[in-house]
Kinemage of the C-alpha trace (Angstrom):
@kinemage 1
@onewidth
@group {chain A} dominant
@subgroup {mainchain}
@vectorlist {calphas} color= white
{ca met a 1} P 59.992 224.542 61.119
{ca lys a 2} L 62.883 224.115 63.494
{ca gly a 3} L 61.255 220.946 64.923
{ca ala a 4} L 60.828 219.557 61.424
{ca lys a 5} L 64.511 220.146 60.671
{ca gly a 6} L 65.498 218.434 63.929
{ca phe a 7} L 63.341 215.445 63.092
{ca lys a 8} L 64.864 215.163 59.603
{ca phe a 9} L 68.375 215.372 61.071
{ca arg a 10} L 67.639 212.623 63.611
{ca leu a 11} L 66.083 210.509 60.833
{ca phe a 12} L 69.201 211.029 58.704
{ca ile a 13} L 71.458 209.932 61.565
{ca phe a 14} L 69.277 206.860 62.192
{ca leu a 15} L 69.350 205.845 58.517
{ca leu a 16} L 73.121 206.402 58.419
{ca ile a 17} L 73.588 204.112 61.434
{ca val a 18} L 71.358 201.485 59.820
{ca leu a 19} L 73.381 201.757 56.599
{ca ile a 20} L 76.654 201.341 58.498
{ca val a 21} L 75.335 198.300 60.384
{ca val a 22} L 73.974 196.682 57.217
{ca thr a 23} L 77.221 197.386 55.372
{ca ala a 24} L 79.257 195.942 58.229
{ca leu a 25} L 77.119 192.829 58.306
{ca gly a 26} L 77.453 192.515 54.543
{ca ile a 27} L 81.233 192.854 54.710
{ca his a 28} L 81.382 190.277 57.499
{ca his a 29} L 79.206 187.930 55.449
{ca trp a 30} L 81.356 188.499 52.337
{ca glu a 31} L 84.544 187.901 54.316
{ca lys a 32} L 83.066 184.732 55.742
{ca glu a 33} L 82.075 183.461 52.304
{ca thr a 34} L 85.434 184.472 50.830
{ca ile a 35} L 87.596 182.987 53.580
{ca ser a 36} L 85.737 179.705 53.664
{ca pro a 37} L 87.025 178.366 50.321
{ca asn a 38} L 90.554 179.460 51.258
{ca asn a 39} L 90.255 177.565 54.513
{ca gln a 40} L 89.038 174.525 52.607
{ca thr a 41} L 91.984 174.814 50.225
{ca leu a 42} L 94.373 175.114 53.144
{ca asn a 43} L 92.860 172.110 54.849
{ca leu a 44} L 93.083 170.134 51.611
{ca his a 45} L 96.704 171.191 51.243
{ca glu a 46} L 97.440 170.102 54.791
{ca tyr a 47} L 95.639 166.835 54.118
{ca asn a 48} L 97.803 166.249 51.060
{ca gln a 49} L 100.908 166.728 53.167
{ca lys a 50} L 99.901 163.859 55.444
{ca cys a 51} L 100.811 161.204 52.885
{ca lys a 52} L 103.978 160.073 54.632
{ca leu a 53} L 105.583 157.155 56.416
{ca ile a 54} L 105.061 157.008 60.167
{ca ile a 55} L 107.608 154.890 62.049
{ca his a 56} L 106.284 153.897 65.456
{ca ser a 57} L 109.360 151.921 66.497
{ca lys a 58} L 112.708 150.930 65.013
{ca gln a 59} L 115.649 148.812 66.122
{ca pro a 60} L 118.419 149.860 65.890
{ca lys a 61} L 117.056 153.373 66.377
{ca asn a 62} L 119.827 155.249 64.550
{ca thr a 63} L 119.381 153.407 61.231
{ca ser a 64} L 117.936 155.377 58.315
{ca val a 65} L 115.259 153.745 56.168
{ca gly a 66} L 113.779 154.610 52.799
{ca lys a 67} L 116.647 153.978 50.384
{ca trp a 68} L 118.605 150.771 49.716
{ca ile a 69} L 117.578 147.449 51.252
{ca asp a 70} L 118.342 143.841 50.345
{ca asn a 71} L 116.028 141.465 48.497
{ca lys a 72} L 113.999 140.162 51.455
{ca ile a 73} L 111.171 141.840 53.393
{ca thr a 74} L 109.403 139.955 56.188
{ca glu a 75} L 106.048 140.879 57.707
{ca val a 76} L 105.499 139.773 61.307
{ca thr a 77} L 101.856 139.350 62.368
{ca asn a 78} L 100.363 137.333 65.219
{ca gly a 79} L 103.443 135.173 65.620
{ca ser a 80} L 103.737 134.304 61.920
{ca glu a 81} L 106.361 135.556 59.497
{ca ile a 82} L 105.945 135.762 55.727
{ca thr a 83} L 108.809 136.926 53.525
{ca leu a 84} L 108.824 138.376 50.040
{ca lys a 85} L 112.048 137.496 48.244
{ca asp a 86} L 112.422 139.917 45.346
{ca trp a 87} L 115.717 139.184 43.639
{ca phe a 88} L 116.837 141.014 40.514
{ca ala a 89} L 120.170 141.679 38.843
{ca val a 90} L 121.762 143.177 35.735
{ca tyr a 91} L 124.649 141.440 33.999
{ca pro a 92} L 126.898 142.695 31.212
{ca his a 93} L 128.096 139.955 28.913
{ca ile a 94} L 131.213 138.863 30.830
{ca asn a 95} L 133.352 135.800 31.340
{ca arg a 96} L 135.319 134.522 34.285
{ca thr a 97} L 138.669 135.899 33.157
{ca ser a 98} L 137.925 139.431 31.968
{ca pro a 99} L 136.142 142.321 33.669
{ca pro a 100} L 132.829 143.625 32.318
{ca glu a 101} L 133.150 146.070 29.456
{ca gly a 102} L 130.740 148.615 28.096
{ca trp a 103} L 128.597 148.934 31.242
{ca asn a 104} L 128.573 151.331 34.162
{ca ala a 105} L 126.278 151.300 37.191
{ca tyr a 106} L 125.783 154.189 39.596
{ca leu a 107} L 124.213 153.773 43.021
{ca ile a 108} L 122.259 157.010 43.214
{ca tyr a 109} L 118.852 157.728 44.687
{ca trp a 110} L 117.629 159.218 41.411
{ca pro a 111} L 113.893 159.598 42.282
{ca glu a 112} L 114.944 162.439 44.583
{ca lys a 113} L 116.969 164.053 41.790
{ca phe a 114} L 114.010 164.010 39.383
{ca asn a 115} L 111.370 164.970 41.959
{ca leu a 116} L 109.887 161.473 41.790
{ca thr a 117} L 110.360 160.531 45.436
{ca leu a 118} L 107.746 157.977 46.386
{ca pro a 119} L 105.896 158.784 49.630
{ca cys a 120} L 105.861 156.129 52.373
{ca ser a 121} L 108.655 153.978 50.922
{ca ile a 122} L 110.505 151.806 53.447
{ca gly a 123} L 113.240 151.223 50.880
{ca gly a 124} L 114.164 149.221 47.828
{ca phe a 125} L 116.925 149.498 45.252
{ca thr a 126} L 117.675 152.382 42.892
{ca met a 127} L 120.461 152.849 40.371
{ca ala a 128} L 121.421 154.384 37.037
{ca leu a 129} L 122.774 152.116 34.321
{ca val a 130} L 124.694 153.044 31.192
{ca gly a 131} L 125.147 150.224 28.704
{ca arg a 132} L 127.165 150.720 25.538
{ca lys a 133} L 126.577 147.085 24.701
{ca ser a 134} L 123.679 144.715 25.301
{ca gly a 135} L 123.422 142.868 28.602
{ca glu a 136} L 121.185 140.499 30.533
{ca ser a 137} L 118.623 140.862 33.290
{ca phe a 138} L 117.517 138.363 35.907
{ca tyr a 139} L 114.418 138.529 38.095
{ca gln a 140} L 112.928 135.991 40.484
{ca ala a 141} L 110.309 136.439 43.204
{ca ala a 142} L 108.881 134.121 45.844
{ca leu a 143} L 106.749 134.202 48.985
{ca ile a 144} L 108.195 132.269 51.919
{ca asn a 145} L 106.262 131.203 55.006
{ca glu a 146} L 108.984 131.333 57.650
{ca thr a 147} L 106.773 129.676 60.281
{ca phe a 148} L 107.140 125.917 60.677
{ca pro a 149} L 106.590 124.045 58.453
{ca lys a 150} L 108.482 126.399 56.145
{ca his a 151} L 106.977 126.717 52.688
{ca glu a 152} L 108.001 128.663 49.586
{ca thr a 153} L 105.721 129.746 46.733
{ca glu a 154} L 107.261 130.725 43.399
{ca cys a 155} L 105.533 133.721 41.891
{ca trp a 156} L 105.255 132.255 38.405
{ca asp a 157} L 105.701 128.894 36.754
{ca gly a 158} L 109.126 127.378 36.350
{ca gly a 159} L 110.821 128.669 39.480
{ca lys a 160} L 114.006 129.395 37.541
{ca gly a 161} L 113.585 133.124 37.306
{ca arg a 162} L 113.265 135.345 34.263
{ca trp a 163} L 116.258 135.975 32.013
{ca leu a 164} L 115.927 138.652 29.328
{ca glu a 165} L 118.170 140.623 27.000
{ca leu a 166} L 118.759 144.297 27.828
{ca pro a 167} L 119.594 146.700 24.983
{ca pro a 168} L 122.369 149.281 25.195
{ca gly a 169} L 121.343 152.672 26.502
{ca lys a 170} L 120.951 154.694 29.683
{ca ala a 171} L 118.238 153.856 32.199
{ca tyr a 172} L 117.234 154.913 35.682
{ca phe a 173} L 115.797 151.937 37.518
{ca ala a 174} L 114.078 151.653 40.917
{ca val a 175} L 112.097 149.120 42.934
{ca gln a 176} L 110.548 150.353 46.196
{ca phe a 177} L 108.133 149.032 48.802
{ca ile a 178} L 105.227 150.675 50.624
{ca pro a 179} L 103.557 149.240 53.758
{ca thr a 180} L 99.761 149.443 53.710
{ca ala a 181} L 98.998 148.565 57.339
{ca asn a 182} L 100.393 149.298 60.783
{ca thr a 183} L 102.505 146.202 61.270
{ca thr a 184} L 106.054 145.019 61.980
{ca trp a 185} L 108.696 144.495 59.289
{ca lys a 186} L 112.098 142.829 59.237
{ca leu a 187} L 114.537 143.901 56.529
{ca thr a 188} L 118.202 144.682 55.951
{ca val a 189} L 119.330 148.229 55.219
{ca leu a 190} L 122.208 148.518 52.734
{ca thr a 191} L 124.677 151.389 53.042
{ca pro a 192} L 126.948 151.794 49.967
{ca thr a 193} L 130.650 151.916 50.829
{ca lys a 194} L 132.335 152.282 47.437
{ca thr a 195} L 131.785 152.862 43.748
{ca trp a 196} L 130.363 149.889 41.896
{ca thr a 197} L 132.971 149.060 39.251
{ca asp a 198} L 132.622 145.287 38.913
{ca phe a 199} L 129.227 143.709 38.308
{ca arg a 200} L 130.492 140.468 39.833
{ca asp a 201} L 131.176 142.229 43.130
{ca tyr a 202} L 128.138 142.744 45.341
{ca his a 203} L 130.212 143.260 48.509
{ca ile a 204} L 129.824 147.016 48.339
{ca phe a 205} L 127.401 147.563 51.222
{ca ile a 206} L 127.335 147.615 54.992
{ca glu a 207} L 124.375 145.398 55.915
{ca thr a 208} L 122.239 146.347 58.926
{ca pro a 209} L 119.307 144.077 59.864
{ca ile a 210} L 116.482 146.128 61.347
{ca glu a 211} L 112.979 145.636 62.703
{ca leu a 212} L 110.466 148.446 62.465
{ca asn a 213} L 106.804 149.094 63.020
{ca ala a 214} L 105.596 151.504 60.358
{ca thr a 215} L 102.643 152.472 58.226
{ca cys a 216} L 101.618 155.016 55.615
{ca thr a 217} L 99.149 157.723 56.573
{ca cys a 218} L 97.418 157.451 53.176
{ca pro a 219} L 95.411 154.554 51.749
{ca ile a 220} L 97.353 153.110 48.830
{ca glu a 221} L 94.650 154.185 46.363
{ca thr a 222} L 95.056 157.790 47.505
{ca leu a 223} L 98.837 157.613 47.340
{ca val a 224} L 98.739 156.232 43.788
{ca lys a 225} L 96.413 159.014 42.603
{ca arg a 226} L 98.515 161.727 44.221
{ca phe a 227} L 101.733 160.324 42.799
{ca glu a 228} L 100.201 160.193 39.319
{ca thr a 229} L 99.063 163.803 39.740
{ca ser a 230} L 102.572 164.878 40.769
{ca ile a 231} L 104.020 163.142 37.689
{ca lys a 232} L 101.632 164.955 35.349
{ca ala a 233} L 102.333 168.249 37.119
{ca gln a 234} L 105.935 167.924 35.900
{ca gly a 235} L 104.852 167.828 32.274
{ca phe a 236} L 104.552 164.075 31.771
{ca glu a 237} L 101.544 162.853 29.807
{ca glu a 238} L 100.138 159.351 29.980
{ca thr a 239} L 100.663 157.400 26.774
{ca glu a 240} L 99.541 154.006 25.506
{ca leu a 241} L 100.894 150.993 27.376
{ca trp a 242} L 102.279 148.247 25.148
{ca thr a 243} L 101.235 145.396 27.440
{ca thr a 244} L 98.338 144.188 29.568
{ca pro a 245} L 99.317 143.647 33.238
{ca gly a 246} L 98.339 140.284 34.674
{ca glu a 247} L 97.857 138.773 38.115
{ca asn a 248} L 99.996 135.848 39.304
{ca asp a 249} L 100.517 133.812 42.475
{ca cys a 250} L 102.299 136.652 44.286
{ca phe a 251} L 101.293 139.976 42.761
{ca lys a 252} L 98.147 141.828 41.753
{ca pro a 253} L 98.407 144.951 39.560
{ca leu a 254} L 97.042 148.148 41.120
{ca ser a 255} L 98.225 150.719 38.575
{ca val a 256} L 100.548 150.304 35.583
{ca lys a 257} L 101.192 153.330 33.376
{ca leu a 258} L 103.614 154.729 30.823
{ca tyr a 259} L 104.276 158.477 30.636
{ca arg a 260} L 106.056 160.680 28.131
{ca arg a 261} L 107.596 164.144 28.359
{ca gly a 262} L 109.337 165.142 25.150
{ca asp a 263} L 112.011 162.496 24.592
{ca glu a 264} L 111.695 161.051 28.114
{ca tyr a 265} L 109.669 157.957 28.969
{ca leu a 266} L 108.644 156.946 32.493
{ca tyr a 267} L 107.156 153.577 33.450
{ca val a 268} L 105.439 153.306 36.851
{ca glu a 269} L 104.006 150.048 38.218
{ca phe a 270} L 102.198 149.543 41.535
{ca ala a 271} L 101.608 145.885 42.457
{ca gln a 272} L 100.014 144.511 45.626
{ca val a 273} L 101.971 141.660 47.218
{ca lys a 274} L 99.463 138.916 47.967
{ca gly a 275} L 99.264 137.830 51.589
{ca leu a 276} L 101.286 140.842 52.755
{ca asp a 277} L 100.392 144.420 53.657
{ca leu a 278} L 102.907 145.560 51.078
{ca val a 279} L 102.993 147.183 47.635
{ca arg a 280} L 105.912 146.837 45.213
{ca val a 281} L 106.601 149.847 42.995
{ca leu a 282} L 108.741 149.659 39.851
{ca met a 283} L 109.924 152.813 38.072
{ca val a 284} L 112.026 153.055 34.896
{ca leu a 285} L 113.095 156.345 33.298
{ca ser a 286} L 114.968 156.751 30.003
{ca glu a 287} L 115.159 158.875 26.872
{ca asp a 288} L 114.791 155.697 24.814
{ca glu a 289} L 111.334 154.112 24.723
{ca gly a 290} L 112.854 150.753 23.777
{ca val a 291} L 115.102 150.816 26.838
{ca val a 292} L 112.162 151.613 29.128
{ca lys a 293} L 110.128 148.754 27.658
{ca ala a 294} L 113.026 146.305 28.000
{ca tyr a 295} L 113.701 147.146 31.652
{ca ala a 296} L 109.999 147.218 32.503
{ca lys a 297} L 109.475 143.810 30.918
{ca ala a 298} L 112.563 142.458 32.675
{ca phe a 299} L 111.625 143.566 36.187
{ca ser a 300} L 107.822 143.795 36.119
{ca ala a 301} L 105.994 141.867 38.832
{ca val a 302} L 102.798 141.744 36.767
{ca gly a 303} L 103.986 141.796 33.148
{ca asp a 304} L 103.471 139.249 30.409
{ca glu a 305} L 106.331 137.102 31.637
{ca gly a 306} L 105.106 137.320 35.245
């Protein structure tokens, strides 16, 4: 009887050990299965963070890039240089004797203010405009082969640029550029020195010519998708676009969309610059849909007029 009890006790201990081992293995397996998706999410999060501009070299070294630059960007590859000249301006109705009235321009980097900072930008031009009267816009673009023999290609017929009427209203306007390959760029960084009070005065910047080798860590298709996702995450919803983007001699549309959030409208246009490893991005934000359409039409690289 005593031997039987001893056997049962040893059997109980054995089964208890087996149960503990099996339970431990099960917990380990459950932890492994549970942690795995979290690790994948973390890796995906880290991957998302890699969409940024990498500058391999820059001269002068202490110059900041990513905000205001002038209207020319040159790509240097294998001894050749090709320049995009992207020239745009806003004009109140003025004459030679009186200052502009009814318009104010503010040189602010507004994409940062509205959490719309574009990853991988090497710069462009951003400003806020308040027009209490109508004004005019001008936009002209060309590709210039700087290598002998020098040759210039106008981006659309006529070569005289695009003049359009701008309605009164407040608009946030930005043009920025993204490199899509690891190559060398020549451009001029603009540093604002004073408040812009006269639209006839463009001597408001310190100009610093620079040369940099830079690239974006994301393919442009990935960057576009992520940027669109970040826009929608802020409550914007895509709405119907009033126009059909078109290709021309200099630009090819990659993504052109109009978003709405309550009374706010946001136009975002990605256009590939032909012959260059460069994408031009146009953004217009306003609480007036008509103002957004007017500015987008005025400065689009791939719109109806382009």
